[in-house]
N, CA, C and O atoms as a printed pandas DataFrame, in Angstrom:
     atom_number atom_name residue_name chain_id  residue_number  x_coord  y_coord  z_coord
0              1         N          MET        A               1    0.808   -1.202   -0.024
1              2        CA          MET        A               1    0.097    0.016   -0.002
2              3         C          MET        A               1    0.770    1.366    0.006
3              4         O          MET        A               1    0.396    2.419   -0.512
4              5         N          ARG        A               2    1.951    1.067    0.781
5              6        CA          ARG        A               2    2.988    2.492    0.803
6              7         C          ARG        A               2    3.455    2.602   -0.512
7              8         O          ARG        A               2    3.563    3.710   -1.037
8              9         N          ILE        A               3    3.780    1.438   -1.172
9             10        CA          ILE        A               3    4.387    1.759   -2.503
10            11         C          ILE        A               3    3.520    2.273   -3.488
11            12         O          ILE        A               3    3.952    3.071   -4.319
12            13         N          VAL        A               4    2.348    1.905   -3.489
13            14        CA          VAL        A               4    1.218    2.564   -4.316
14            15         C          VAL        A               4    0.905    3.893   -3.933
15            16         O          VAL        A               4    0.462    4.610   -4.830
16            17         N          LEU        A               5    1.037    4.386   -2.791
17            18        CA          LEU        A               5    0.801    5.813   -2.264
18            19         C          LEU        A               5    2.155    6.559   -2.664
19            20         O          LEU        A               5    2.067    7.640   -3.246
20            21         N          LEU        A               6    3.257    6.077   -2.402
21            22        CA          LEU        A               6    4.558    6.721   -2.801
22            23         C          LEU        A               6    4.509    6.890   -4.352
23            24         O          LEU        A               6    4.873    7.989   -4.769
24            25         N          SER        A               7    4.086    5.898   -5.323
25            26        CA          SER        A               7    4.236    6.126   -6.705
26            27         C          SER        A               7    3.098    7.132   -7.065
27            28         O          SER        A               7    3.363    7.916   -7.977
28            29         N          MET        A               8    2.098    7.205   -6.588
29            30        CA          MET        A               8    1.084    8.138   -6.789
30            31         C          MET        A               8    1.595    9.670   -6.522
31            32         O          MET        A               8    1.394   10.640   -7.253
32            33         N          VAL        A               9    2.287    9.634   -5.320
33            34        CA          VAL        A               9    2.708   11.039   -5.110
34            35         C          VAL        A               9    3.774   11.371   -5.984
35            36         O          VAL        A               9    3.783   12.498   -6.480
36            37         N          LEU        A              10    4.714   10.522   -6.259
37            38        CA          LEU        A              10    5.819   10.790   -7.197
38            39         C          LEU        A              10    5.193   11.144   -8.691
39            40         O          LEU        A              10    5.754   11.994   -9.382
40            41         N          LEU        A              11    4.128   10.526   -9.113
41            42        CA          LEU        A              11    3.487   10.804  -10.482
42            43         C          LEU        A              11    2.901   12.101  -10.531
43            44         O          LEU        A              11    2.942   12.784  -11.554
44            45         N          VAL        A              12    2.253   12.548   -9.269
45            46        CA          VAL        A              12    1.763   13.931   -9.241
46            47         C          VAL        A              12    2.861   15.013   -9.202
47            48         O          VAL        A              12    2.753   16.037   -9.877
48            49         N          ILE        A              13    3.761   14.809   -8.521
49            50        CA          ILE        A              13    4.977   15.810   -8.419
50            51         C          ILE        A              13    5.615   15.938   -9.898
51            52         O          ILE        A              13    5.917   17.035  -10.370
52            53         N          ASN        A              14    5.780   14.807  -10.537
53            54        CA          ASN        A              14    6.512   14.817  -11.868
54            55         C          ASN        A              14    5.478   15.459  -12.886
55            56         O          ASN        A              14    5.919   16.078  -13.854
56            57         N          SER        A              15    4.097   15.322  -12.687
57            58        CA          SER        A              15    3.282   15.833  -13.771
58            59         C          SER        A              15    3.028   17.412  -13.727
59            60         O          SER        A              15    2.555   18.039  -14.675
60            61         N          VAL        A              16    3.415   17.987  -12.472
61            62        CA          VAL        A              16    3.227   19.377  -12.366
62            63         C          VAL        A              16    4.388   19.989  -13.332
63            64         O          VAL        A              16    5.565   19.653  -13.200
64            65         N          SER        A              17    4.025   20.750  -14.137
65            66        CA          SER        A              17    4.721   21.553  -15.158
66            67         C          SER        A              17    5.453   22.642  -14.354
67            68         O          SER        A              17    4.760   23.370  -13.643
68            69         N          GLY        A              18    6.846   22.836  -14.399
69            70        CA          GLY        A              18    7.397   23.894  -13.960
70            71         C          GLY        A              18    8.110   24.774  -14.937
71            72         O          GLY        A              18    8.608   24.213  -15.913
72            73         N          HIS        A              19    8.238   26.126  -14.814
73            74        CA          HIS        A              19    9.035   26.676  -15.826
74            75         C          HIS        A              19    9.929   27.760  -15.147
75            76         O          HIS        A              19    9.525   28.433  -14.199
76            77         N          ALA        A              20   11.158   27.882  -15.689
77            78        CA          ALA        A              20   12.253   28.536  -15.286
78            79         C          ALA        A              20   11.941   30.044  -15.591
79            80         O          ALA        A              20   11.379   30.340  -16.645
80            81         N          GLN        A              21   12.292   30.975  -14.700
81            82        CA          GLN        A              21   12.063   32.260  -14.840
82            83         C          GLN        A              21   13.218   32.896  -15.694
83            84         O          GLN        A              21   14.345   32.686  -15.245
84            85         N          THR        A              22   13.136   33.642  -16.856
85            86        CA          THR        A              22   13.988   33.942  -17.600
86            87         C          THR        A              22   14.328   35.552  -17.507
87            88         O          THR        A              22   13.460   36.405  -17.322
88            89         N          TYR        A              23   15.506   35.783  -17.640
89            90        CA          TYR        A              23   16.094   37.314  -17.444
90            91         C          TYR        A              23   16.178   37.657  -18.860
91            92         O          TYR        A              23   16.555   36.820  -19.681
92            93         N          ASP        A              24   15.814   38.963  -19.222
93            94        CA          ASP        A              24   15.816   39.493  -20.562
94            95         C          ASP        A              24   17.397   40.139  -20.610
95            96         O          ASP        A              24   17.701   41.076  -19.872
96            97         N          PRO        A              25   18.228   39.614  -21.429
97            98        CA          PRO        A              25   19.705   40.096  -21.334
98            99         C          PRO        A              25   19.782   41.609  -22.070
99           100         O          PRO        A              25   20.822   42.266  -22.112
100          101         N          ARG        A              26   18.590   42.014  -22.601
101          102        CA          ARG        A              26   18.594   43.393  -23.340
102          103         C          ARG        A              26   18.467   44.659  -22.271
103          104         O          ARG        A              26   18.789   45.817  -22.535
104          105         N          TYR        A              27   18.019   44.269  -21.222
105          106        CA          TYR        A              27   17.780   45.350  -20.143
106          107         C          TYR        A              27   18.737   45.246  -18.773
107          108         O          TYR        A              27   18.826   44.164  -18.192
108          109         N          PRO        A              28   19.351   46.270  -18.355
109          110        CA          PRO        A              28   20.048   46.112  -17.345
110          111         C          PRO        A              28   19.462   46.191  -16.045
111          112         O          PRO        A              28   20.219   45.960  -15.102
112          113         N          VAL        A              29   18.125   46.503  -15.769
113          114        CA          VAL        A              29   17.381   46.399  -14.519
114          115         C          VAL        A              29   16.401   45.454  -14.567
115          116         O          VAL        A              29   15.889   45.185  -15.654
116          117         N          CYS        A              30   16.008   44.828  -13.428
117          118        CA          CYS        A              30   14.961   43.895  -13.292
118          119         C          CYS        A              30   14.162   44.318  -12.156
119          120         O          CYS        A              30   14.767   44.690  -11.151
120          121         N          MET        A              31   12.707   44.316  -12.164
121          122        CA          MET        A              31   11.746   44.504  -11.070
122          123         C          MET        A              31   11.411   43.110  -10.666
123          124         O          MET        A              31   11.033   42.280  -11.492
124          125         N          LYS        A              32   11.572   42.808   -9.187
125          126        CA          LYS        A              32   10.976   41.521   -8.743
126          127         C          LYS        A              32    9.819   41.896   -8.134
127          128         O          LYS        A              32    9.856   42.781   -7.280
128          129         N          VAL        A              33    8.614   41.270   -8.488
129          130        CA          VAL        A              33    7.338   41.594   -8.027
130          131         C          VAL        A              33    6.911   40.364   -7.100
131          132         O          VAL        A              33    6.923   39.220   -7.552
132          133         N          TYR        A              34    6.554   40.629   -5.860
133          134        CA          TYR        A              34    6.202   39.704   -4.947
134          135         C          TYR        A              34    4.557   39.601   -4.776
135          136         O          TYR        A              34    4.003   40.584   -4.284
136          137         N          GLU        A              35    3.860   38.621   -5.102
137          138        CA          GLU        A              35    2.500   38.615   -4.740
138          139         C          GLU        A              35    2.164   37.592   -3.696
139          140         O          GLU        A              35    2.979   36.726   -3.378
140          141         N          GLY        A              36    0.925   37.685   -3.137
141          142        CA          GLY        A              36    0.567   36.726   -2.154
142          143         C          GLY        A              36    0.329   35.336   -2.709
143          144         O          GLY        A              36    0.446   35.094   -3.911
144          145         N          SER        A              37   -0.009   34.427   -1.802
145          146        CA          SER        A              37   -0.115   33.041   -2.135
146          147         C          SER        A              37   -1.205   32.793   -3.198
147          148         O          SER        A              37   -1.084   31.882   -4.017
148          149         N          LEU        A              38   -2.298   33.639   -3.174
149          150        CA          LEU        A              38   -3.291   33.271   -4.048
150          151         C          LEU        A              38   -3.025   34.030   -5.524
151          152         O          LEU        A              38   -3.666   33.807   -6.552
152          153         N          GLY        A              39   -1.998   34.914   -5.380
153          154        CA          GLY        A              39   -1.701   35.902   -6.580
154          155         C          GLY        A              39   -0.705   35.096   -7.510
155          156         O          GLY        A              39   -0.463   35.614   -8.600
156          157         N          GLY        A              40   -0.135   33.957   -7.226
157          158        CA          GLY        A              40    0.728   33.338   -7.978
158          159         C          GLY        A              40    2.170   33.406   -7.683
159          160         O          GLY        A              40    2.994   33.113   -8.549
160          161         N          GLY        A              41    2.504   33.771   -6.522
161          162        CA          GLY        A              41    4.038   33.876   -6.021
162          163         C          GLY        A              41    4.655   35.188   -6.473
163          164         O          GLY        A              41    4.105   36.289   -6.438
164          165         N          GLU        A              42    5.905   34.901   -6.911
165          166        CA          GLU        A              42    6.667   36.129   -7.483
166          167         C          GLU        A              42    7.047   35.894   -9.053
167          168         O          GLU        A              42    7.112   34.785   -9.584
168          169         N          TRP        A              43    7.253   36.970   -9.608
169          170        CA          TRP        A              43    7.829   37.053  -10.950
170          171         C          TRP        A              43    8.810   38.176  -11.094
171          172         O          TRP        A              43    8.957   39.043  -10.233
172          173         N          ILE        A              44    9.492   38.122  -12.253
173          174        CA          ILE        A              44   10.545   39.055  -12.421
174          175         C          ILE        A              44   10.275   39.747  -14.027
175          176         O          ILE        A              44    9.968   39.113  -15.036
176          177         N          ASP        A              45   10.457   40.997  -13.927
177          178        CA          ASP        A              45   10.239   41.865  -15.098
178          179         C          ASP        A              45   11.434   42.505  -15.307
179          180         O          ASP        A              45   11.861   43.351  -14.521
180          181         N          CYS        A              46   12.104   42.112  -16.470
181          182        CA          CYS        A              46   13.282   42.771  -16.917
182          183         C          CYS        A              46   13.140   43.676  -18.066
183          184         O          CYS        A              46   13.560   43.301  -19.160
184          185         N          SER        A              47   12.585   44.841  -17.928
185          186        CA          SER        A              47   12.184   45.711  -19.075
186          187         C          SER        A              47   12.545   46.981  -18.520
187          188         O          SER        A              47   11.606   47.769  -18.630
188          189         N          TYR        A              48   13.598   47.500  -17.939
189          190        CA          TYR        A              48   13.877   48.752  -17.284
190          191         C          TYR        A              48   15.230   49.127  -17.643
191          192         O          TYR        A              48   16.180   48.376  -17.425
192          193         N          THR        A              49   15.351   50.296  -18.200
193          194        CA          THR        A              49   16.869   50.687  -18.420
194          195         C          THR        A              49   17.597   51.384  -17.330
195          196         O          THR        A              49   18.796   51.607  -17.497
196          197         N          SER        A              50   16.966   51.784  -16.144
197          198        CA          SER        A              50   17.728   52.468  -15.098
198          199         C          SER        A              50   16.824   52.167  -13.786
199          200         O          SER        A              50   15.642   51.824  -13.793
200          201         N          ILE        A              51   17.694   52.385  -12.607
201          202        CA          ILE        A              51   17.031   52.055  -11.260
202          203         C          ILE        A              51   15.880   53.033  -11.104
203          204         O          ILE        A              51   14.743   52.641  -10.844
204          205         N          PRO        A              52   16.171   54.220  -11.256
205          206        CA          PRO        A              52   14.952   55.210  -11.151
206          207         C          PRO        A              52   13.658   54.886  -11.745
207          208         O          PRO        A              52   12.596   54.963  -11.127
208          209         N          GLN        A              53   13.794   54.463  -13.151
209          210        CA          GLN        A              53   12.506   54.006  -13.960
210          211         C          GLN        A              53   11.990   52.817  -13.259
211          212         O          GLN        A              53   10.780   52.815  -13.033
212          213         N          CYS        A              54   12.753   51.710  -12.838
213          214        CA          CYS        A              54   12.333   50.423  -12.170
214          215         C          CYS        A              54   11.572   51.034  -10.769
215          216         O          CYS        A              54   10.447   50.621  -10.489
216          217         N          ARG        A              55   12.150   51.892  -10.035
217          218        CA          ARG        A              55   11.440   52.302   -8.643
218          219         C          ARG        A              55   10.219   52.873   -9.022
219          220         O          ARG        A              55    9.165   52.496   -8.511
220          221         N          ALA        A              56   10.271   53.808   -9.929
221          222        CA          ALA        A              56    8.767   54.490  -10.280
222          223         C          ALA        A              56    7.870   53.426  -10.487
223          224         O          ALA        A              56    6.839   53.465   -9.815
224          225         N          SER        A              57    8.036   52.420  -11.316
225          226        CA          SER        A              57    6.989   51.433  -11.497
226          227         C          SER        A              57    6.799   50.504  -10.331
227          228         O          SER        A              57    5.720   49.917  -10.252
228          229         N          ALA        A              58    7.693   50.305   -9.442
229          230        CA          ALA        A              58    7.496   49.500   -8.426
230          231         C          ALA        A              58    6.849   50.253   -7.101
231          232         O          ALA        A              58    6.523   49.644   -6.082
232          233         N          SER        A              59    6.745   51.387   -7.248
233          234        CA          SER        A              59    6.077   52.291   -6.127
234          235         C          SER        A              59    4.759   51.905   -5.855
235          236         O          SER        A              59    3.893   51.822   -6.726
236          237         N          GLY        A              60    4.601   51.687   -4.762
237          238        CA          GLY        A              60    3.121   51.198   -4.077
238          239         C          GLY        A              60    2.779   49.754   -4.294
239          240         O          GLY        A              60    1.662   49.304   -4.038
240          241         N          ARG        A              61    3.774   49.033   -4.777
241          242        CA          ARG        A              61    3.773   47.669   -5.053
242          243         C          ARG        A              61    4.698   46.988   -4.088
243          244         O          ARG        A              61    5.555   47.594   -3.444
244          245         N          ALA        A              62    4.458   45.572   -4.015
245          246        CA          ALA        A              62    5.333   44.675   -3.186
246          247         C          ALA        A              62    6.298   44.306   -4.164
247          248         O          ALA        A              62    6.215   43.192   -4.681
248          249         N          ALA        A              63    7.330   45.206   -4.529
249          250        CA          ALA        A              63    8.519   44.884   -5.463
250          251         C          ALA        A              63    9.646   45.551   -5.071
251          252         O          ALA        A              63    9.647   46.555   -4.359
252          253         N          SER        A              64   10.879   44.850   -5.657
253          254        CA          SER        A              64   12.037   45.616   -5.404
254          255         C          SER        A              64   12.929   45.476   -6.872
255          256         O          SER        A              64   12.859   44.551   -7.682
256          257         N          CYS        A              65   13.688   46.563   -6.929
257          258        CA          CYS        A              65   14.398   46.576   -8.182
258          259         C          CYS        A              65   16.059   46.032   -7.992
259          260         O          CYS        A              65   16.749   46.216   -6.990
260          261         N          GLU        A              66   16.396   45.439   -9.036
261          262        CA          GLU        A              66   17.723   44.901   -8.821
262          263         C          GLU        A              66   18.434   44.967  -10.239
263          264         O          GLU        A              66   17.865   45.208  -11.303
264          265         N          ILE        A              67   19.754   44.714  -10.059
265          266        CA          ILE        A              67   20.507   44.783  -11.389
266          267         C          ILE        A              67   20.443   43.254  -12.122
267          268         O          ILE        A              67   20.641   42.207  -11.506
268          269         N          ASN        A              68   20.206   43.324  -13.201
269          270        CA          ASN        A              68   20.039   42.140  -14.053
270          271         C          ASN        A              68   21.556   41.372  -14.217
271          272         O          ASN        A              68   22.522   41.802  -14.846
272          273         N          PRO        A              69   21.470   40.303  -13.572
273          274        CA          PRO        A              69   22.798   39.526  -13.594
274          275         C          PRO        A              69   23.084   38.835  -14.950
275          276         O          PRO        A              69   24.125   38.187  -15.065
276          277         N          TYR        A              70   22.227   38.937  -15.971
277          278        CA          TYR        A              70   22.339   38.427  -17.146
278          279         C          TYR        A              70   22.429   39.587  -18.423
279          280         O          TYR        A              70   22.298   39.330  -19.620
280          281         N          PHE        A              71   22.642   40.690  -17.923
281          282        CA          PHE        A              71   22.699   41.736  -18.792
282          283         C          PHE        A              71   23.928   41.627  -19.820
283          284         O          PHE        A              71   25.105   41.638  -19.459
284          285         N          ALA        A              72   23.529   41.529  -21.043
285          286        CA          ALA        A              72   24.758   41.596  -22.066
286          287         C          ALA        A              72   25.289   43.023  -22.494
287          288         O          ALA        A              72   24.862   43.651  -23.463
288          289         N          GLN        A              73   26.272   43.437  -21.639
289          290        CA          GLN        A              73   26.779   44.727  -22.131
290          291         C          GLN        A              73   27.325   44.741  -23.495
291          292         O          GLN        A              73   27.936   43.766  -23.932
292          293         N          MET        A              74   27.118   45.867  -24.226
293          294        CA          MET        A              74   27.807   45.897  -25.544
294          295         C          MET        A              74   29.246   45.845  -25.468
295          296         O          MET        A              74   29.885   46.302  -24.520
296          297         N          GLN        A              75   29.708   45.329  -26.396
297          298        CA          GLN        A              75   31.162   45.235  -26.524
298          299         C          GLN        A              75   31.809   46.240  -27.236
299          300         O          GLN        A              75   31.380   46.421  -28.376
300          301         N          ARG        A              76   32.694   46.912  -26.875
301          302        CA          ARG        A              76   33.266   48.045  -27.443
302          303         C          ARG        A              76   34.367   47.417  -28.664
303          304         O          ARG        A              76   35.045   46.397  -28.541
304          305         N          PRO        A              77   34.337   48.114  -29.568
305          306        CA          PRO        A              77   35.422   47.715  -30.596
306          307         C          PRO        A              77   36.869   47.895  -30.051
307          308         O          PRO        A              77   37.130   48.818  -29.280
308          309         N          ALA        A              78   37.668   47.131  -30.403
309          310        CA          ALA        A              78   39.065   47.226  -30.020
310          311         C          ALA        A              78   39.702   48.180  -31.171
311          312         O          ALA        A              78   39.915   47.801  -32.323
312          313         N          TRP        A              79   39.967   49.456  -30.678
313          314        CA          TRP        A              79   40.401   50.436  -31.319
314          315         C          TRP        A              79   41.961   50.651  -30.989
315          316         O          TRP        A              79   42.534   51.727  -30.818
316          317         N          GLY        A              80   42.463   49.449  -30.945
317          318        CA          GLY        A              80   44.016   49.548  -30.664
318          319         C          GLY        A              80   44.785   49.903  -31.936
319          320         O          GLY        A              80   44.230   50.073  -33.021
320          321         N          HIS        A              81   46.034   49.997  -31.737
321          322        CA          HIS        A              81   46.922   50.284  -32.958
322          323         C          HIS        A              81   46.919   48.950  -33.847
323          324         O          HIS        A              81   46.921   47.805  -33.397
324          325         N          PRO        A              82   46.913   49.310  -35.148
325          326        CA          PRO        A              82   47.100   48.220  -35.922
326          327         C          PRO        A              82   48.323   47.451  -35.937
327          328         O          PRO        A              82   49.359   48.055  -35.658
328          329         N          ALA        A              83   48.382   46.190  -36.221
329          330        CA          ALA        A              83   49.564   45.422  -35.798
330          331         C          ALA        A              83   50.512   45.703  -37.056
331          332         O          ALA        A              83   50.288   45.260  -38.182
332          333         N          TYR        A              84   51.522   46.443  -36.729
333          334        CA          TYR        A              84   52.656   46.384  -37.831
334          335         C          TYR        A              84   53.732   45.566  -37.607
335          336         O          TYR        A              84   54.232   45.345  -36.504
336          337         N          ARG        A              85   54.130   45.061  -38.792
337          338        CA          ARG        A              85   55.307   44.046  -38.643
338          339         C          ARG        A              85   56.453   45.023  -38.644
339          340         O          ARG        A              85   56.514   46.098  -39.239
340          341         N          ARG        A              86   57.416   44.411  -37.810
341          342        CA          ARG        A              86   58.555   45.228  -37.763
342          343         C          ARG        A              86   59.613   44.315  -38.321
343          344         O          ARG        A              86   59.790   43.144  -37.987
344          345         N          PRO        A              87   60.395   45.105  -39.349
345          346        CA          PRO        A              87   61.513   44.223  -40.080
346          347         C          PRO        A              87   62.582   43.631  -38.878
347          348         O          PRO        A              87   62.771   44.065  -37.742
348          349         N          TYR        A              88   63.113   42.636  -39.481
349          350        CA          TYR        A              88   64.111   42.006  -38.513
350          351         C          TYR        A              88   65.395   42.672  -38.775
351          352         O          TYR        A              88   66.395   42.359  -38.130
């Protein structure tokens, strides 16, 4: 009986679909929104270009602003000196 119950519990746990929260690498600031247990938990919105912009949107809500850990900063071109060959 325990084996049947355990297998049913494992089946239910495995059938619940989970999804990973994705960070948008195009924006440097994310807002983490906390909602109650009936509201669906918490979620992350990475669509802000600055902390003040995020704080204005988070004002009056259960939310906090944080730096996006996956922000892909633009690479600057290497404007170094051209490689000259020196004669021997």
